[in-house]
C-alpha positions in Angstrom: -0.1 0.0 -0.2 2.9 2.7 1.2 4.8 1.3 -1.6 2.1 2.3 -4.2 1.7 5.6 -2.8 5.3 6.3 -3.2 5.0 5.3 -6.9 1.9 7.5 -7.5 3.7 10.6 -5.5 6.5 10.2 -7.8 4.9 9.8 -10.9 2.7 13.4 -10.0 6.2 14.7 -9.2 7.5 13.8 -12.6 4.7 14.9 -14.6 4.9 18.6 -12.7 8.6 18.4 -13.5 8.1 17.8 -17.0 5.4 20.6 -17.4 8.0 23.1 -15.7 10.7 22.0 -18.1 8.3 22.2 -21.0 7.7 25.7 -20.0 11.3 26.8 -19.6 12.5 25.2 -22.4 11.8 27.8 -25.0 12.8 30.7 -22.4 16.1 29.1 -22.4 16.6 29.1 -26.2 15.4 32.2 -26.6 18.1 33.4 -24.1 20.6 31.6 -25.5 20.0 32.9 -28.9 19.7 36.5 -27.8 23.2 35.9 -26.0 24.5 34.8 -29.7 23.1 37.7 -31.5 24.5 40.3 -29.3 28.0 39.6 -28.0 29.4 41.0 -24.9 32.2 43.7 -25.0 34.7 40.3 -25.1 32.8 38.1 -27.0 33.8 37.7 -30.7 30.8 37.5 -33.2 31.2 35.9 -36.6 31.7 39.3 -38.3 34.7 40.0 -35.8 32.9 43.2 -34.4 31.6 43.5 -30.9 28.3 44.5 -30.0 29.1 48.1 -29.9 30.1 47.7 -33.8 33.9 48.1 -33.3 36.4 45.6 -34.4 37.1 43.5 -31.5 40.9 44.3 -31.8 40.2 47.6 -31.1 38.4 47.0 -27.8 41.5 45.9 -25.8 41.9 49.3 -24.3 38.4 50.1 -22.8 39.4 53.3 -21.5 39.2 54.8 -25.2 35.8 55.4 -26.0 34.5 54.3 -29.3 34.4 57.3 -32.0 31.2 57.4 -34.1 30.3 59.7 -37.3 28.1 62.2 -36.5 25.6 63.5 -39.4 27.0 67.3 -39.9 23.8 68.5 -41.1 21.6 67.2 -38.1 21.8 70.2 -35.7 20.5 73.7 -35.8 19.0 75.6 -38.7 19.7 77.5 -42.0 18.9 80.5 -44.1 18.8 78.8 -47.5 16.9 80.6 -50.3 15.6 83.2 -47.7 16.0 86.7 -48.3 19.1 88.9 -47.2 18.1 90.5 -43.9 18.5 94.1 -43.1 21.6 93.8 -41.3 23.6 96.3 -39.4 26.5 97.6 -41.8 30.2 98.2 -41.0 29.9 101.6 -41.2 27.4 101.6 -38.4 29.6 99.4 -36.4 32.6 101.8 -36.9 30.6 104.3 -34.9 31.5 102.7 -31.6 34.3 100.4 -33.0 36.3 103.2 -34.7 39.4 103.2 -32.2 39.9 99.4 -31.7 38.8 97.9 -35.0 38.6 100.7 -37.6 42.3 101.7 -37.5 43.5 98.2 -38.3 40.9 96.7 -40.3 42.6 97.3 -43.7 45.6 95.5 -42.2 43.8 92.5 -41.9 43.4 90.0 -44.3 39.8 89.9 -44.0 39.4 93.4 -44.6 41.5 93.5 -47.9 39.7 90.7 -49.9 38.3 93.4 -52.5 39.6 96.8 -52.4 38.9 100.2 -54.3 41.5 101.3 -56.5 42.2 104.8 -54.2 42.7 102.5 -51.1 45.3 100.1 -52.9 48.0 102.7 -54.3 50.5 99.9 -54.4 48.4 98.0 -56.6 47.8 100.8 -59.0 51.1 100.9 -59.4 51.4 97.3 -60.7 49.2 98.0 -63.3 50.9 101.1 -64.4 53.9 99.1 -64.9 52.4 96.7 -67.1 52.1 98.0 -70.9 49.4 95.5 -71.9 47.1 96.9 -69.4 47.4 100.6 -70.7 44.4 100.7 -72.7 42.2 99.2 -69.8 44.1 100.9 -66.9 41.1 103.4 -66.7 38.7 100.6 -66.6 39.8 99.0 -63.6 38.3 100.1 -60.2 38.8 97.5 -57.8 41.4 95.1 -56.8 40.9 91.2 -56.0 43.3 90.0 -53.5 46.9 91.5 -52.6 49.2 89.1 -51.0 49.9 86.3 -53.2 47.9 87.2 -56.7 46.0 90.1 -57.7 43.3 90.3 -60.0 41.1 93.2 -61.5 37.5 94.3 -61.3 35.0 96.7 -62.7 31.5 97.4 -61.8 28.9 95.6 -64.1 25.6 96.7 -62.8 24.1 96.4 -59.0 25.8 94.3 -56.7 28.0 92.7 -59.7 31.5 92.8 -61.1 33.5 92.0 -64.3 36.7 90.2 -64.0 39.6 90.9 -66.2 41.0 87.5 -67.2 44.9 88.2 -66.3 46.2 88.1 -63.1 49.4 89.3 -61.3 51.4 86.7 -59.3 53.2 88.2 -56.3 56.7 87.4 -54.9 57.6 87.4 -51.3 58.4 91.0 -51.8 55.0 91.9 -53.0 56.7 92.4 -56.5 55.2 90.7 -59.6 57.1 87.9 -60.5 54.9 86.9 -63.3 51.7 87.7 -65.2 49.1 84.9 -66.3 47.1 85.7 -69.7 48.1 88.9 -70.4 48.6 88.7 -74.1 44.7 88.7 -74.5 42.6 90.6 -72.3 39.2 90.2 -72.1 36.4 91.0 -69.4 34.2 88.2 -67.8 31.0 89.2 -66.4 30.0 85.7 -65.0 33.2 84.6 -63.2 33.3 86.8 -60.1 29.5 85.8 -59.4 29.7 82.1 -60.0 33.2 81.4 -58.3 34.6 84.4 -55.9 31.2 86.4 -54.6 30.5 83.9 -51.6 33.9 84.9 -49.9 35.1 88.2 -51.4 31.6 90.0 -51.1 28.8 90.4 -48.0 25.3 88.9 -48.4 25.3 87.5 -51.7 22.1 86.3 -53.6 22.6 83.4 -54.8 20.0 83.4 -57.6 20.9 86.7 -59.2 24.5 86.2 -57.8 24.6 89.8 -56.5 26.2 91.3 -53.3 25.1 93.7 -51.2 28.6 95.1 -50.1 32.1 94.1 -51.8 34.6 92.8 -49.3 33.9 91.2 -46.4 31.5 93.5 -44.1 31.3 92.5 -40.3 28.0 90.8 -40.8 29.9 87.8 -42.7 31.3 86.8 -39.4 29.4 88.2 -36.7 26.1 87.6 -38.3 22.7 89.9 -38.1 23.0 91.4 -34.7 20.8 93.5 -33.0 21.6 97.0 -31.4 20.7 94.9 -28.0 24.4 93.5 -28.4 25.7 96.9 -27.1 24.1 95.8 -23.8 24.9 92.2 -23.8 27.9 91.0 -25.9 26.8 87.4 -25.9 24.2 88.1 -28.4 27.1 88.7 -31.4 28.9 85.8 -32.6 32.8 85.7 -32.0 32.5 88.1 -29.2 34.5 87.3 -25.9 31.2 85.8 -24.2 29.8 83.8 -27.3 32.9 81.7 -28.4 31.6 78.4 -26.6 29.7 76.6 -29.3 32.4 74.7 -31.4 30.1 73.6 -34.3 28.9 77.1 -35.0 32.1 78.9 -35.0 33.5 76.2 -37.0 30.6 76.9 -39.8 31.4 80.5 -39.9 34.9 80.1 -40.5 34.6 77.0 -42.9 32.1 79.0 -45.0 35.3 80.5 -46.8 38.4 78.7 -45.4 37.0 75.0 -46.3 37.4 74.6 -49.9 36.5 71.4 -52.2 32.8 71.8 -51.4 29.5 73.2 -53.1 26.0 74.1 -52.2 23.4 71.5 -52.4 21.0 74.1 -53.4 22.6 76.2 -56.0 25.6 74.0 -57.1 28.0 77.1 -56.4 31.0 76.8 -54.6 29.9 78.8 -51.8 26.9 78.3 -49.6 23.3 79.8 -50.0 22.7 82.8 -47.9 24.9 81.6 -44.7 24.5 83.5 -41.5 26.7 83.3 -38.8 25.0 80.8 -36.3 23.5 78.7 -39.2 24.6 75.2 -39.7 26.8 75.3 -42.7 26.5 71.8 -43.4 22.7 71.8 -44.2 23.7 73.5 -47.7 27.4 73.2 -48.0 28.2 69.5 -49.0 32.0 68.4 -48.3 33.8 65.0 -48.9 35.2 64.8 -45.7 37.3 61.7 -47.0 39.7 63.9 -48.7 40.8 64.9 -45.2 43.2 62.0 -45.2 44.2 62.5 -49.1 47.7 63.0 -49.0 47.7 64.7 -52.8 46.0 67.6 -51.1 48.2 70.6 -50.2 49.0 70.7 -46.3 46.6 73.6 -46.1 43.5 72.0 -47.4 44.2 68.7 -45.2 44.9 71.0 -42.0 41.3 72.6 -42.6 39.6 69.6 -43.5 40.7 67.5 -40.5 40.1 70.1 -38.2 36.3 70.9 -39.5 35.9 66.8 -39.7 36.9 66.5 -36.1 34.5 69.0 -34.9 31.5 68.2 -37.0 31.7 64.8 -37.9 33.4 63.0 -34.9 32.6 65.5 -32.4 35.7 66.3 -31.2 36.6 69.6 -28.8 33.4 70.1 -27.3 31.9 73.4 -26.2 35.5 74.9 -25.4 37.0 74.6 -28.8 38.5 77.9 -29.9 38.6 77.7 -33.8 40.4 81.3 -34.2 43.5 78.9 -33.6 43.1 77.5 -37.0 43.7 80.6 -39.1 47.1 81.5 -38.0 47.9 77.7 -38.3 46.8 77.5 -42.2 49.0 80.6 -42.8 51.7 78.8 -41.8 51.0 75.5 -44.0 50.0 77.9 -46.9 53.6 79.4 -47.0 55.0 75.8 -46.8 52.8 74.1 -49.4 53.9 73.8 -52.9 52.3 76.7 -54.9 50.8 76.2 -58.4 49.2 78.4 -60.6 45.5 77.0 -60.0 44.7 78.9 -57.3 41.5 80.9 -55.9 42.9 83.5 -58.5 42.4 81.0 -61.5 39.5 78.3 -60.2 39.6 74.9 -61.9 36.4 73.4 -62.6 34.2 71.2 -60.5 35.2 70.9 -56.9 38.9 71.8 -57.1 38.2 75.4 -57.3 41.0 76.9 -54.8 44.6 75.9 -54.1 45.3 77.8 -50.9 42.9 78.1 -48.2 39.9 78.6 -50.4 38.5 82.0 -51.1 40.6 83.7 -48.6 43.1 84.7 -50.8 44.6 88.2 -50.4 
């Protein structure tokens, strides 16, 4: 009797165990499959990558965080295709800044991208010394560049320049080393608007290819400021109180110093109505893979790598001071091998400028 009861209890226990095992088995299999599909940091998958998407051999040093690519266009806003704002002009800025900025602006490279003839007597002398320009000397009203190469402009309607096809290549002593295309002189009415206007003039309408002011006005780098900035200087870009956004500051400098790109909206080699504070890369398209192209001159690689580090890799953070990249560029430009195909003689397609892009002067 007792023997039969023990047998019956054992049978019942076996049934219960079988039911529990049947219930838990699918869960165990599912957990095992999940573990295989998501290997841990030290578990190698069939592809050789860990759960973080980084090759296993790179995870030997867990103290070094993975660098993931960011979308350069993912942050901020833009003014693509919008009307040019009624911005505060440089003459108005000089009312307050005449003593600290006005006295040195014409010695700043940004201040001499384009100059009127009367403001550049040394360049007028270059024209007078070239016999081939004697018949056109009175037509030349403005000069483009002044440090490495000089080109010659005349007004051609509202917000437009015609560009003379010749150019003077300057040596270290600012004397002419050689002339290019001086034998067949002609005025080109389209080239300045198609190539140069974006960084040698201010507030360019990309549709009409007209500019509001020749050369670079304060607006180009400091943005559309309000008069309230006199009480709160953090309202103006690049002031001492507004240098803490690495991506925005990079966009400001890169609008002219980053070459090899073009506007997605217009196809022009400069952005469509960029205003300081905008995300440049929502319109301006650049192949950052070229940052590792050893065939580029050192100046171009320097700029591309620095911009890539900030906007793609996310290096530098909020404390990045991008004003440091310009002096470094100047050194690299002097060391780089010079060629005839620079900003002053733009080649087609992406390779538009040779030294620091569009900031030649």
